[in-house]
N, C-alpha and C positions, 0 to 999 in steps of 0.2 A: 138685345138679340142673344139668342141661345148659342153657347159655345160648348163644343164637345171635345174634351181632351183625347188625343190619339196616342196610344201606347206604341212606341216604336222599338221596344226592347227585343222583340222576336223578328224584326224586319231587317231586310238588307236594303240599304238606300244608297243610290249612286246618282251622280250628276248626269242628267240627260242633256241639258242646255245650260251653259254658264250664266251667271247672274246678268240681268238686264235691268235698266232703270224701269220702274213701273210708271206708266203714263196715265195721268188722270183724264186728260182730254186729247183724243187723237187728232182733232182738228188743229189745236194750238200747240200740241206737244208738251203741254204743262205737266210737270213731274208730280206724281202722287206723294203726299206727305202724310205722316201719321197724325191723326186729329188730336191725339192726347199729348204727344211729345214733340211734334213738329219735325221729327226725323224723316229724312228722305227714304223712300221705300224702293225696294228692288224685288224682282221675281227670279226664282231659280226653279227650273223644271227638273224634277227628280224621278228616277225609276224607283218605285216602292214595291218591293217583293215581300209578300207574307202569305202564309196559309195556302201555298200553291198557286197564288194569283199574282200578276204583275200589273201595276197601273203606272201611268205617267201623271204626276201631280205637279201643278204649278203652285209653288209656295211663295207667299209674300213674306218678306223679312226686312227689318230695318237695315240700312246699309252698314251700320255699325256692328251688326250681328253676323257679318259675312267674314269667314276666315280668308287667308291669302288666296292662293291659286285654286280655283274650283273648275278645273277643266273637265270636259266630257269624260265620264267613266270613273271619276274620283269617288271613292267611298266616303260618305258623310254621315254625321250625326245631326239629327234635327232636335234642337232643344225647345221645349215648350210648344210642341206642335198641337194646334187645335183645328177642328173642322167647324165651319160656320155655315149652316144652310141659308140660302138666299132665294128670294123670289121677287120678280118685278113684272110690270105690264107695260107694253109699249104698242100703241096703235091696235089695241084690242087683243094682242097676243101675249099670253103669259109665258114667262121663262123662269126657270128655276135651276138651282145647282148647289154645289158645295164649294165654298172658298176655304183655302188652307192658309194658315198663318203660323209662323214660328218666330221665336225670340232670336234664335241663332241657327246658322248652318255652318258646321265646323268640319273641315277636312279630317279624315282619319288616317291619312298617309303620313309616314315618318317625316318629321321636320316641318309639319304644317304650322303656320302661325296661328296665334290665338285671335279671337274676334277683336276688332278695333274697339278701343275705349270710347265710350259715348261722350 
């Protein structure tokens, strides 16, 4: 699948919603895990402001890549952010979008802890 690196150097990024466990199956509550590493995945909603536009992005990140306290409004750095286009069809209806994934989400506030060791 095609992965597009996202340059965040000129962007302002802040937490819109704190990290939440990523759920694979809503009916069972099964937690989503990384298929390559087996790491538990979380999502962090961020406000991404660049080039005069603001978007709310839901970013998937391994739990080990999340720094300490990521409260709403905390400025963060997104390490290794990629965009991955997706498309599926269900009951004859096509859906498509862009999924975002990062290696780490790190608080930029003073005294922030480093991402957890894997």
